[in-house]
C-alpha positions as CSV (number, residue, x, y, z in Angstrom):
1,M,92.8,132.8,72.1
2,T,93.2,131.2,68.7
3,N,96.5,130.9,67.0
4,E,95.4,133.7,64.6
5,E,94.6,136.0,67.5
6,L,98.0,135.2,69.1
7,L,99.8,135.9,65.8
8,K,98.0,139.3,65.6
9,Q,99.2,140.1,69.1
10,A,102.7,139.0,68.2
11,E,102.7,141.4,65.3
12,E,101.6,144.2,67.6
13,L,104.6,143.4,69.8
14,T,106.9,143.3,66.9
15,Q,105.9,146.8,65.8
16,A,106.3,148.0,69.4
17,W,109.8,146.5,69.5
18,E,110.7,148.2,66.3
19,S,109.5,151.6,67.7
20,L,111.4,150.9,70.9
21,K,114.6,150.1,68.9
22,V,114.3,153.4,67.1
23,S,113.9,155.3,70.4
24,V,116.9,153.5,71.9
25,D,119.0,154.3,68.8
26,L,117.9,157.9,69.0
27,L,118.9,158.2,72.6
28,S,122.3,156.5,71.9
29,M,123.0,158.9,69.1
30,D,121.9,161.9,71.2
31,N,124.1,160.8,74.0
32,T,127.1,160.6,71.7
33,V,126.4,164.0,70.2
34,A,125.9,165.6,73.6
35,Q,129.3,164.4,74.8
36,H,130.9,166.4,72.0
37,D,128.5,169.4,71.7
38,A,127.5,171.1,74.9
39,E,124.7,173.0,73.1
40,F,123.0,169.9,71.7
41,P,120.8,169.1,74.8
42,A,119.3,172.6,74.7
43,Y,118.5,172.1,71.0
44,F,117.0,168.7,71.6
45,F,114.6,169.9,74.2
46,N,113.9,173.3,72.6
47,S,113.1,171.7,69.3
48,H,110.5,169.4,71.0
49,Q,112.3,166.3,69.8
50,S,112.1,165.1,73.4
51,S,108.3,165.2,73.3
52,N,108.3,163.1,70.1
53,L,110.4,160.5,72.0
54,E,108.1,160.7,75.0
55,S,105.1,160.2,72.8
56,N,106.7,157.2,71.0
57,L,107.6,155.6,74.4
58,A,104.0,156.2,75.7
59,N,102.6,154.5,72.5
60,I,104.9,151.5,73.1
61,A,103.7,151.2,76.7
62,D,100.0,151.4,75.6
63,T,100.6,148.8,72.9
64,M,102.3,146.4,75.4
65,L,99.4,146.9,77.9
66,K,96.8,146.3,75.2
67,V,98.5,143.1,74.1
68,S,98.9,141.9,77.7
69,N,95.2,142.6,78.3
70,A,94.2,140.8,75.1
71,I,96.2,137.7,76.0
72,C,95.4,137.6,79.7
73,P,92.2,139.6,80.3
74,E,91.8,138.4,83.8
75,E,95.1,139.7,85.1
């Protein structure tokens, strides 16, 4: 791979990291709220926010796999 191609892959990983950080922050906030509001977990799942989180994490995993395959296609 050229340096330019590696830089592009690094940018993809940076975007994935930023998405992961948002997911971790959301889980941390949700955990804090749930400790003080017994009804919050039901709201979180009934409002489909959990599916948004699941989708975001799946996209991160796909990005990481794509980058890995681009850098090391033989592996």
